[in-house]
matplotlib code that plots the C-alpha trace (Angstrom):
import matplotlib.pyplot as plt

x = [112.8, 115.2, 118.2, 121.0, 124.0, 127.2, 129.2, 126.7, 127.7, 131.3, 131.3, 129.2, 131.9, 134.6, 132.9, 133.7, 136.1, 138.8, 142.3, 143.1, 146.6, 145.8, 144.5, 141.1, 138.8, 135.5, 132.0, 129.7, 126.2, 123.5, 120.1, 117.6, 115.0, 117.0, 120.3, 122.5, 125.6, 125.4, 129.0, 131.8, 132.4, 135.8, 135.5, 136.5, 138.8, 139.3, 142.3, 140.0, 137.7, 140.4, 141.6, 138.2, 137.9, 141.2, 140.1, 136.7, 138.1, 140.3, 137.2, 134.6, 136.2, 136.2, 132.6, 131.4, 132.9, 130.7, 127.3, 124.2, 122.5, 125.4, 125.2, 121.6, 121.8, 124.0, 121.3, 118.7, 120.6, 121.0, 117.1, 116.8, 119.1, 117.1, 114.0, 115.7, 117.4, 114.5, 113.8, 117.8, 117.7, 114.7, 116.2, 119.3, 117.0, 115.0, 118.1, 119.4, 116.3, 113.8, 111.1, 108.3, 108.7, 105.9, 108.1, 111.3, 109.5, 108.9, 112.5, 113.0, 110.1, 111.3, 114.9, 113.1, 111.1, 114.1, 116.3, 113.5, 112.5, 116.0, 117.3, 114.5, 114.5, 118.3, 119.2, 116.5, 117.2, 121.0, 120.7, 122.2, 119.5, 119.4, 117.9, 117.6, 120.9, 121.1, 121.0, 119.4, 120.8, 124.5, 124.4, 123.6, 123.2, 122.9, 123.0, 124.9, 125.0, 128.3, 128.4, 129.3, 132.1, 132.3, 129.0, 129.1, 125.9, 125.2, 122.4, 120.2, 119.4, 115.7, 115.5, 119.1, 119.0, 116.7, 118.1, 121.7, 121.5, 118.3, 120.0, 123.2, 121.2, 120.7, 124.0, 125.7, 123.5, 124.5, 128.1, 129.3, 131.2, 129.6, 130.9, 128.3, 128.5, 125.9, 124.5, 126.8, 123.9, 122.9, 126.0, 125.4, 122.2, 124.4, 127.0, 124.6, 123.5, 127.1, 127.7, 124.7, 125.8, 129.3, 127.6, 125.6, 128.7, 129.4, 133.2, 134.3, 135.8, 132.8, 130.7, 132.4, 131.0, 133.0, 131.4, 132.1, 130.9, 129.3, 132.0, 134.7, 133.5, 130.7, 133.0, 135.6, 133.0, 132.0, 135.4, 136.0, 132.9, 131.8, 128.1, 126.1, 122.9, 121.8, 118.9, 118.4, 117.4, 116.9, 119.3, 122.2, 121.0, 121.6, 125.0, 126.0, 124.5, 126.7, 129.8, 128.8, 128.2, 131.8, 133.1, 130.6, 129.4, 125.9, 123.7, 120.4, 118.6, 115.5, 115.2, 112.5, 108.6, 105.9, 103.3, 99.7, 96.6, 93.2, 90.0, 86.7, 83.1, 82.1, 85.1, 85.2, 86.3, 86.6, 89.1, 90.8, 91.3, 93.0, 95.3, 96.1, 97.9, 100.3, 100.5, 101.4, 103.2, 105.4, 108.8, 107.3, 106.9, 110.6, 109.8, 110.5, 107.0, 104.8, 101.9, 102.2, 99.3, 95.8, 93.1, 89.4, 86.2, 84.4, 81.2, 83.1, 86.1, 84.6, 83.5, 86.9, 88.8, 87.1, 87.6, 91.3, 92.0, 90.3, 92.5, 95.8, 95.1, 94.3, 98.0, 100.2, 103.5, 106.7, 109.7, 109.1, 111.2, 107.9, 104.4, 102.8, 103.8, 102.2, 104.6, 108.3, 110.8, 112.5, 116.1, 117.9, 118.0, 118.3, 114.9, 113.2, 114.3, 113.0, 109.5, 109.4, 110.3, 108.0, 104.8, 106.0, 106.0, 102.7, 100.9, 102.3, 100.9, 97.4, 97.4, 95.4, 96.7, 93.9, 95.9, 99.5, 102.0, 104.2, 107.6, 107.4, 110.5, 108.8, 108.8, 112.4, 114.8, 113.4, 109.7, 107.1, 103.4, 101.8, 100.6, 97.5, 97.1, 94.5, 94.3, 97.8, 98.8, 101.7, 103.2, 104.1, 107.2, 105.5, 102.9, 105.6, 108.6, 109.1, 108.9, 110.0, 108.4, 105.0, 103.4, 100.5, 98.1, 94.4, 92.9, 89.4, 88.6, 85.7, 86.0, 88.6, 89.7, 91.0, 92.4, 94.4, 95.6, 96.8, 98.4, 100.3, 101.3, 104.6, 108.2, 108.1, 106.5, 107.6, 104.4, 100.7, 97.7, 93.9, 90.9, 87.7, 84.2, 85.5, 89.0, 88.0, 87.5, 90.8, 92.8, 91.5, 92.5, 95.9, 96.7, 96.3, 98.9, 102.6, 104.1, 106.2, 104.1, 100.4, 98.7, 94.9, 93.1, 96.5, 99.3, 102.7, 103.5, 101.8, 103.7, 107.0, 106.5, 105.6, 109.3, 108.5, 107.3, 109.9, 110.0, 111.2, 110.4, 109.3, 110.4, 112.9, 112.1, 114.6, 116.5, 116.2, 114.3, 114.7, 112.9, 111.6, 113.8, 115.3, 116.3, 118.8, 119.7, 120.8, 123.8, 124.8, 126.4, 124.6, 126.9, 125.8, 127.8, 127.3, 128.8, 128.9, 128.6, 129.6, 129.8, 130.8, 130.0, 133.2, 131.8, 132.4, 135.6, 135.0, 131.6, 131.5, 130.9, 127.7, 126.2, 127.1, 125.6, 122.4, 122.2, 122.6, 119.9, 117.6, 118.3, 117.7, 114.5, 113.3, 113.8, 110.3, 108.8, 110.7, 108.8, 109.6, 111.0]
y = [90.2, 90.1, 91.6, 91.2, 88.9, 90.6, 90.0, 92.3, 95.2, 94.2, 94.4, 97.7, 99.0, 98.8, 101.3, 104.2, 106.6, 106.5, 106.0, 102.2, 102.8, 105.1, 103.6, 105.0, 105.1, 103.2, 103.6, 100.7, 100.9, 99.3, 97.7, 100.3, 97.6, 96.1, 97.7, 94.8, 95.9, 95.7, 96.4, 98.9, 101.7, 103.9, 107.5, 109.7, 112.6, 116.0, 114.6, 111.8, 114.5, 116.6, 113.3, 112.5, 115.9, 115.4, 112.2, 113.4, 116.5, 114.3, 111.9, 114.8, 116.1, 112.7, 112.3, 115.6, 114.9, 112.2, 112.9, 113.6, 110.6, 108.4, 109.4, 109.2, 105.4, 104.7, 106.2, 104.3, 101.1, 102.1, 102.3, 98.9, 97.8, 99.5, 97.7, 94.4, 94.9, 96.6, 93.8, 94.0, 97.9, 97.9, 95.5, 97.8, 101.0, 99.2, 97.8, 101.3, 103.4, 101.2, 102.5, 100.2, 98.5, 100.4, 103.9, 102.1, 101.4, 105.1, 105.6, 103.0, 104.6, 108.0, 106.7, 105.0, 108.3, 110.3, 108.2, 108.0, 111.6, 113.0, 110.5, 111.2, 115.2, 115.9, 115.4, 118.2, 120.5, 120.3, 120.9, 124.3, 126.6, 129.9, 133.1, 136.3, 138.5, 141.9, 142.9, 139.9, 140.7, 141.0, 138.5, 134.6, 133.9, 130.4, 129.5, 126.4, 124.5, 123.6, 121.4, 123.2, 120.8, 118.6, 118.8, 118.0, 116.4, 116.4, 114.0, 113.0, 109.8, 109.8, 108.8, 108.1, 106.6, 109.1, 112.3, 111.3, 109.3, 111.2, 114.4, 112.9, 111.6, 115.0, 116.2, 113.2, 113.7, 117.4, 116.3, 116.7, 114.4, 114.0, 113.5, 112.5, 112.8, 110.2, 110.7, 108.8, 106.6, 105.6, 105.2, 101.6, 103.1, 105.3, 102.7, 100.0, 102.5, 103.4, 99.6, 99.6, 102.9, 101.3, 98.4, 100.6, 102.3, 105.3, 105.7, 104.8, 108.5, 110.4, 109.2, 108.9, 108.7, 109.9, 108.7, 110.7, 113.5, 116.9, 118.9, 117.4, 115.7, 118.1, 121.0, 119.7, 119.1, 122.9, 123.8, 121.7, 121.5, 123.8, 123.3, 122.1, 120.2, 119.8, 118.2, 118.7, 121.2, 124.8, 125.8, 123.7, 125.1, 128.6, 127.8, 126.1, 128.9, 131.3, 129.2, 128.7, 132.8, 133.0, 130.8, 132.4, 128.9, 127.9, 126.3, 124.3, 122.9, 121.4, 122.1, 121.7, 121.9, 122.3, 121.1, 121.6, 119.6, 121.4, 119.5, 121.2, 120.5, 117.8, 116.0, 112.2, 111.8, 108.0, 108.5, 111.6, 109.6, 106.6, 108.9, 111.1, 108.2, 107.9, 111.6, 112.0, 108.9, 107.8, 106.9, 107.5, 111.1, 111.6, 113.0, 116.9, 116.9, 114.8, 116.5, 117.8, 120.2, 119.4, 122.2, 121.0, 123.0, 122.9, 121.3, 118.4, 118.5, 115.8, 113.2, 113.6, 113.4, 110.1, 108.6, 109.6, 108.5, 105.1, 104.8, 105.5, 103.0, 100.4, 101.2, 98.5, 99.6, 97.3, 95.9, 93.9, 93.2, 92.7, 94.8, 93.8, 96.8, 100.2, 102.3, 101.6, 102.9, 106.2, 106.1, 107.2, 107.9, 111.6, 111.6, 109.4, 112.2, 115.1, 113.4, 112.5, 116.1, 117.7, 115.7, 116.2, 120.1, 120.0, 118.0, 120.0, 123.2, 121.6, 119.6, 116.5, 113.1, 111.7, 108.5, 107.0, 109.0, 106.2, 104.6, 100.8, 99.3, 95.9, 96.4, 97.6, 100.3, 103.2, 102.5, 105.3, 105.1, 107.5, 110.3, 112.6, 115.9, 118.5, 121.8, 122.5, 126.3, 128.4, 128.4, 124.8, 123.8, 121.4, 124.3, 126.2, 124.0, 120.9, 117.7, 115.4, 112.4, 110.6, 113.5, 115.6, 118.2, 118.9, 122.4, 123.0, 126.1, 128.2, 128.0, 127.4, 131.1, 130.8, 127.5, 129.1, 131.9, 129.6, 127.0, 130.2, 131.5, 129.8, 130.6, 127.2, 126.5, 123.1, 120.9, 121.2, 118.9, 120.1, 117.8, 119.6, 118.9, 118.9, 119.0, 122.6, 124.0, 122.1, 123.8, 127.1, 126.6, 125.2, 128.3, 130.6, 128.6, 129.4, 126.3, 124.8, 121.8, 121.2, 117.8, 118.0, 114.8, 113.3, 113.9, 114.3, 111.4, 112.7, 115.9, 114.4, 111.7, 114.3, 114.6, 116.9, 119.5, 121.8, 120.6, 122.6, 125.0, 128.7, 130.5, 128.8, 125.6, 125.7, 127.4, 126.3, 123.6, 119.8, 117.9, 119.4, 121.4, 123.5, 120.2, 119.5, 123.1, 124.2, 121.8, 123.6, 126.9, 128.7, 130.0, 132.6, 132.4, 135.3, 135.2, 138.6, 138.3, 140.7, 144.3, 144.6, 147.7, 149.6, 152.3, 151.3, 152.9, 156.2, 156.8, 159.5, 158.3, 160.4, 159.0, 155.3, 155.7, 157.3, 154.1, 151.9, 153.7, 153.4, 149.8, 149.4, 151.1, 149.0, 145.8, 146.2, 145.2, 141.8, 138.7, 137.6, 133.9]
z = [124.6, 127.4, 129.3, 126.8, 127.7, 129.5, 126.1, 124.3, 126.5, 126.4, 122.5, 122.6, 124.9, 122.1, 120.0, 122.3, 121.1, 123.8, 123.7, 124.5, 124.8, 128.0, 131.2, 131.8, 134.8, 134.3, 135.4, 135.9, 134.1, 136.0, 134.8, 135.9, 136.8, 139.2, 139.9, 138.8, 136.7, 133.0, 132.3, 132.7, 130.3, 130.1, 131.3, 128.5, 129.1, 127.4, 125.6, 124.2, 122.9, 121.2, 119.6, 118.3, 116.9, 115.2, 113.5, 112.6, 110.9, 108.5, 107.8, 107.5, 104.3, 102.6, 103.9, 102.4, 99.0, 98.6, 97.0, 99.0, 97.3, 98.4, 102.0, 101.7, 100.6, 103.8, 106.1, 104.4, 104.9, 108.5, 108.9, 107.4, 110.2, 113.0, 111.6, 111.6, 115.1, 116.8, 119.5, 120.4, 120.2, 122.7, 125.1, 125.3, 125.9, 128.8, 130.3, 130.5, 131.3, 132.9, 130.7, 129.5, 126.3, 124.3, 125.2, 124.0, 120.6, 120.3, 120.1, 117.5, 115.4, 115.9, 114.5, 111.6, 110.6, 111.0, 108.7, 106.2, 106.0, 105.8, 103.5, 101.2, 101.4, 101.8, 98.0, 97.4, 100.3, 99.9, 96.1, 95.0, 93.6, 91.7, 92.8, 91.1, 90.9, 92.0, 88.2, 86.5, 83.1, 84.5, 87.3, 88.0, 91.6, 93.0, 96.7, 98.0, 101.4, 102.9, 106.3, 109.3, 109.8, 113.1, 115.0, 118.7, 120.2, 124.0, 124.6, 127.4, 129.2, 129.0, 125.1, 124.6, 121.3, 119.5, 121.0, 120.1, 117.0, 115.9, 115.9, 114.3, 111.1, 109.5, 110.6, 108.8, 105.6, 105.6, 105.1, 108.8, 111.1, 114.5, 118.0, 120.6, 124.4, 125.7, 129.3, 131.5, 132.5, 129.2, 126.7, 125.5, 123.6, 121.5, 121.1, 119.7, 117.0, 116.2, 115.7, 113.0, 111.2, 110.9, 109.2, 106.9, 105.6, 107.9, 108.2, 111.6, 112.4, 110.8, 113.8, 117.4, 120.9, 123.8, 127.2, 130.3, 132.5, 131.1, 133.1, 131.2, 127.9, 127.3, 127.9, 125.5, 123.0, 123.2, 122.9, 119.8, 117.9, 114.9, 116.0, 119.2, 119.3, 122.9, 124.8, 128.3, 130.9, 130.5, 133.2, 131.5, 128.0, 129.1, 130.2, 126.8, 124.8, 126.6, 125.8, 122.1, 122.2, 123.3, 120.4, 118.0, 116.9, 116.2, 118.9, 118.8, 122.0, 123.0, 126.7, 129.5, 129.4, 132.0, 129.1, 129.4, 128.3, 127.8, 127.8, 127.0, 126.9, 124.4, 124.3, 124.4, 128.1, 128.1, 125.1, 126.9, 129.9, 128.3, 126.2, 129.0, 130.7, 128.0, 127.6, 131.2, 132.1, 129.0, 130.5, 133.9, 133.0, 132.1, 128.7, 128.1, 125.9, 128.2, 130.1, 133.8, 133.7, 132.9, 132.5, 132.4, 131.9, 135.3, 134.0, 133.1, 135.8, 138.1, 135.3, 133.6, 136.9, 138.0, 134.5, 134.4, 137.9, 137.2, 134.0, 136.1, 138.5, 136.0, 134.3, 135.0, 136.7, 136.6, 135.2, 131.9, 128.7, 126.8, 126.3, 129.5, 131.4, 130.8, 133.0, 134.0, 136.4, 137.1, 136.1, 139.2, 142.8, 142.0, 140.0, 142.7, 145.1, 142.9, 142.7, 146.3, 147.2, 144.6, 146.0, 149.7, 149.1, 147.3, 149.9, 152.7, 151.1, 150.6, 147.4, 147.4, 146.1, 144.2, 143.3, 143.6, 145.7, 146.8, 146.0, 145.0, 146.0, 145.7, 142.1, 141.8, 143.5, 141.4, 140.7, 141.7, 141.2, 138.6, 140.9, 140.2, 142.2, 142.5, 144.5, 143.4, 143.4, 142.2, 145.4, 145.2, 143.5, 141.1, 140.2, 138.2, 137.9, 135.9, 137.7, 135.0, 136.7, 137.2, 138.7, 137.1, 138.5, 137.2, 137.2, 136.7, 134.9, 133.9, 130.1, 127.2, 127.6, 131.1, 130.1, 127.4, 129.8, 132.4, 129.9, 128.4, 131.9, 132.0, 130.9, 128.9, 125.6, 124.4, 123.8, 124.3, 124.1, 123.2, 123.3, 122.3, 120.6, 117.2, 115.5, 114.4, 117.8, 118.9, 116.3, 117.1, 120.7, 119.6, 117.6, 120.7, 122.6, 122.9, 122.3, 119.7, 119.0, 119.8, 119.4, 118.9, 120.2, 121.1, 123.7, 122.2, 119.7, 116.4, 116.5, 117.4, 114.6, 112.0, 111.0, 108.0, 110.3, 113.0, 116.5, 119.3, 121.8, 122.6, 125.8, 127.8, 126.2, 123.3, 120.6, 116.9, 115.8, 115.0, 112.1, 109.0, 106.5, 109.4, 111.4, 108.3, 107.0, 110.6, 110.2, 107.0, 106.0, 103.2, 100.5, 97.8, 94.4, 92.1, 88.6, 86.8, 83.1, 80.7, 82.1, 85.7, 87.8, 86.6, 84.1, 80.3, 78.8, 77.9, 79.6, 82.3, 85.8, 86.3, 83.2, 84.1, 87.6, 86.2, 84.0, 86.7, 88.7, 86.0, 85.6, 89.4, 89.3, 86.3, 88.4, 89.9, 86.6, 86.4, 87.6, 90.9, 91.8]

ax = plt.figure().add_subplot(projection="3d")
ax.plot(x, y, z, "-o")
ax.set_aspect("equal")
plt.show()
């Protein structure tokens, strides 16, 4: 549990899909905790992307020809490698992102859950199945699935393994090849998993990673792919959706969130306060499904606030390659500036800082204290916009109805958390929230980890779903094959057309008596 040696990062660099015969500019990847260089990665070009797609298309046809069970066995071997190499993988994640180790372990478990679920369900979900034909006596109908072809994945920096390789897993199981563009700050996390997938048996050209800027590599991926999976901001999602629409290719995206937590009378406030620290400040708040707004019934608001502030103050902030730290670093100067600006705007307009509110350069260049605000209004930037940092606001409300109304008063709709007197009360509140996932008596992790259920956003928080059957089937094209047996739809020889059409109508009307499947 320590920063990997430079030789490790140099080895991982070799798994990038760039043309070694051509001189490339390079970018230095820094350890987020300290700013020290980890290594250099070549900056991919549009030509590199085109070349990667060319090789991927050749390899994809061979990969798709293998049985689903064979592909599932490869992904199961990968899952076992993730378990065996989890310490090393967490070291790489932490080096690139600066997150606390428990948050890095969330990524490892997410990869394990995704590989296990899709490997187990793919053989059934991708199996051809019969449906009633138009005329059941004359038609046999079956629905098949075919892979899209080559899937593009544009991944973010905040969960750089889970949100790159986690999306590649179902695409690969569906028979596609995949080309990934990792964020420019976190390429090693994706490359470390490419190495494991190759060891597990994925052919080299079936999965490729091209590092580089979104304006170049990302654009080229959109121009070449047969389907795009994107995780990032709602603003970038809109741009990519337009580009995919122009090409008439499929598009799925998990985008931003301004996620609410609701706490009502009767909830165990000591339990809520402890869990809320994780829900709000996982990865220093740089998580699209973390909580930024807390609505608490007024009768318990004071007690909850005191307990929550105390729990936040007790959380350990700092750099550590073990589990001793509760909250890690922000990833970049840009994120630090965003948090600082949102906080300054809020306090200038009357918000009160209950705890936190300071950068901590004594711990590392990008550390910022977990910060709790009250008296936040919609006129403040952090009142409506996603901060994506360690900044959370508490709002006392009259009752659950007001909490639900205010929670839903947003363009976003990704995740929500509900804490009530009983699980049934929490479920009733959850059903009234406009959010793609809702956790009752937790923050976000159980909903994310439930890979058998769809995960995604409403409103401007996303398009499509990852996880669940849809998380696999979206990477396929359904194909209907109908075989006509005996008579086709031409009138039998010698039968007048009017009589034949009358017979067809009689048959069609009689279909309502047939059992449904």
